[in-house]
C-alpha positions in Angstrom: -18.1 3.2 32.8 -19.3 4.5 29.4 -22.9 4.3 30.7 -22.0 6.6 33.6 -20.3 9.0 31.2 -23.4 9.0 28.9 -25.7 9.7 31.9 -23.4 12.6 33.0 -23.4 14.1 29.5 -27.2 13.9 29.2 -27.6 15.5 32.7 -25.2 18.2 31.7 -27.2 18.8 28.5 -30.4 19.0 30.5 -28.9 21.5 32.9 -27.6 23.6 30.1 -31.0 23.8 28.6 -32.4 24.7 32.0 -29.8 27.4 32.4 -30.7 28.9 29.1 -34.4 28.8 29.8 -34.3 30.2 33.3 -31.2 32.5 32.8 -29.7 31.1 35.9 -26.0 30.8 35.8 -25.8 28.2 38.6 -27.3 25.6 36.3 -24.7 26.4 33.6 -21.9 26.0 36.0 -23.2 22.7 37.2 -23.5 21.6 33.6 -19.9 22.5 33.0 -18.8 20.6 36.1 -20.7 17.5 35.0 -19.1 17.7 31.5 -15.6 18.0 33.1 -16.3 15.0 35.3 -17.5 13.0 32.3 -14.3 14.0 30.4 -12.1 12.9 33.3 -14.0 9.6 33.5 -13.3 9.0 29.8 -9.6 9.7 30.2 -9.5 7.5 33.3 -11.2 4.6 31.4 -8.9 5.1 28.4 -5.8 4.9 30.6 -7.2 1.8 32.4 -7.9 0.0 29.1 -4.5 1.0 27.8 -2.7 -0.4 30.8 -4.8 -3.6 30.6 -3.9 -4.1 26.9 -0.2 -3.5 27.7 -0.4 -6.1 30.5 -2.1 -8.6 28.2 0.5 -8.0 25.5 3.3 -8.5 27.9 1.9 -11.7 29.4 2.1 -13.7 26.1 5.5 -12.3 25.3 6.8 -13.5 28.7 5.3 -17.0 28.3 6.9 -17.3 24.8 10.4 -16.5 26.0 11.0 -19.7 27.9 9.8 -21.7 24.8 12.1 -19.7 22.6 15.1 -20.5 24.8 14.1 -24.2 24.8 13.8 -24.1 21.0 17.1 -22.4 20.7 18.7 -25.2 22.8 17.0 -27.9 20.7 18.1 -26.3 17.4 21.7 -25.9 18.7 21.9 -29.5 19.6 20.3 -30.5 16.3 22.8 -28.4 14.4 25.7 -30.1 16.2 24.3 -33.6 15.6 23.3 -33.2 11.9 25.9 -33.4 9.2 26.5 -30.3 7.1 25.2 -31.9 3.9 21.6 -32.3 5.2 19.2 -29.4 4.9 17.9 -28.2 8.3 14.3 -27.2 8.7 15.3 -23.6 9.5 17.2 -23.4 6.2 14.2 -24.8 4.3 12.0 -22.1 5.7 14.6 -19.5 4.9 14.8 -20.5 1.2 11.1 -20.1 0.9 11.1 -16.7 2.4 14.4 -15.4 1.1 16.5 -16.8 -1.8 19.9 -18.0 -0.9 23.0 -16.0 -2.0 23.7 -16.4 -5.7 20.1 -17.1 -6.6 19.4 -13.4 -7.0 21.6 -12.8 -10.0 20.1 -15.2 -12.6 21.0 -13.5 -15.9 19.1 -16.1 -18.0 15.7 -15.0 -16.7 14.0 -11.9 -18.1 12.8 -9.4 -15.5 9.2 -9.7 -14.6 7.2 -6.7 -15.9 5.7 -4.5 -13.3 2.0 -5.4 -13.1 0.9 -3.4 -10.1 1.0 0.4 -9.7 1.9 2.8 -12.4 4.5 1.8 -15.0 7.3 4.2 -15.5 7.5 6.7 -18.3 9.4 5.9 -21.5 12.4 8.1 -22.2 11.4 8.9 -25.8 13.9 9.9 -28.5 12.9 13.4 -29.8 12.9 12.1 -33.3 10.4 9.4 -32.3 8.2 12.0 -30.6 8.2 14.1 -33.8 7.2 11.1 -35.9 4.6 9.9 -33.5 3.0 13.3 -32.9 1.9 13.5 -36.5 0.4 10.0 -36.7 -3.1 8.9 -35.9 -2.3 5.4 -34.8 -4.4 4.0 -32.0 -3.0 3.4 -28.6 -4.8 2.5 -25.4 -5.0 4.1 -22.0 -6.3 2.9 -18.6 -8.6 5.2 -16.6 -6.8 6.8 -13.6 -3.3 6.0 -15.0 -1.2 8.6 -16.9 0.4 6.3 -19.5 -0.5 5.2 -23.0 0.3 1.8 -24.3 0.4 -0.4 -27.4 -2.3 -3.1 -27.2 0.3 -5.8 -26.6 1.7 -4.3 -23.4 2.1 -6.8 -20.6 1.1 -4.3 -18.0 -2.4 -4.1 -19.4 -3.3 -7.8 -18.6 -7.1 -7.7 -18.0 -7.5 -4.0 -17.3 -10.2 -2.1 -19.1 -8.7 0.0 -21.8 -9.8 3.1 -23.7 -8.6 3.5 -27.3 -7.3 6.9 -28.3 -5.3 8.3 -31.2 -1.6 8.8 -30.1 -1.8 12.5 -30.9 -5.0 12.9 -28.8 -3.4 10.9 -26.0 -0.4 13.2 -25.9 -2.7 16.3 -26.0 -4.6 15.0 -23.0 -1.4 14.7 -21.1 -0.7 11.0 -21.3 2.9 9.9 -21.5 4.4 6.7 -23.0 4.7 3.5 -20.9 8.3 2.4 -20.2 7.4 -1.3 -20.4 6.0 -1.4 -24.0 7.8 1.7 -25.2 5.0 2.8 -27.6 6.8 5.8 -29.1 9.8 3.7 -30.1 7.7 0.8 -31.4 5.3 3.0 -33.4 8.1 5.2 -34.8 10.0 2.1 -35.7 7.0 0.6 -37.5 6.4 3.9 -39.3 10.1 4.0 -40.4 9.9 0.4 -41.7 6.7 1.1 -43.5 8.2 4.2 -45.2 11.3 2.3 -46.2 9.2 -0.5 -47.7 7.1 2.0 -49.6 10.1 3.7 -51.1 
């Protein structure tokens, strides 16, 4: 079908060139007619393929339905015959895919730090921002991400970092990372240092 369309389009192009050279409008109209026929053939082919794909998709779905009903009957009889204490295969698969109720609220475990995407922005205390802005302590940034971090940030992992002074990072528009909280940490270290020096 596509070969026929290709031949029609090439013929229409040849007739268009002939119409331009000879200044005969009949050749131009024939070229337009061939182009329309080629377009209609493309639409017809697209509809035919779409219908064929829909039929192919419906055929496997129909063949799976009787199997599903047999599996449902088998699982229902297995549930009736198995005691409640034993774990059923369906439940085992469910626990792998989705934790059971009560397992979601483990308060002993610390939340996993966000390792993909952009970490959130630290809500910095204005006093910390004032202290940090005057310091020339080095922080690191990652290309294409708008946050600056302390070197021990868990989000950095094996990413390539660029060292910058914290004042320069702020001037360039970088904001503090919510995971490592560089403003709070650096301001706290500066306060501790000034207390020790006093």
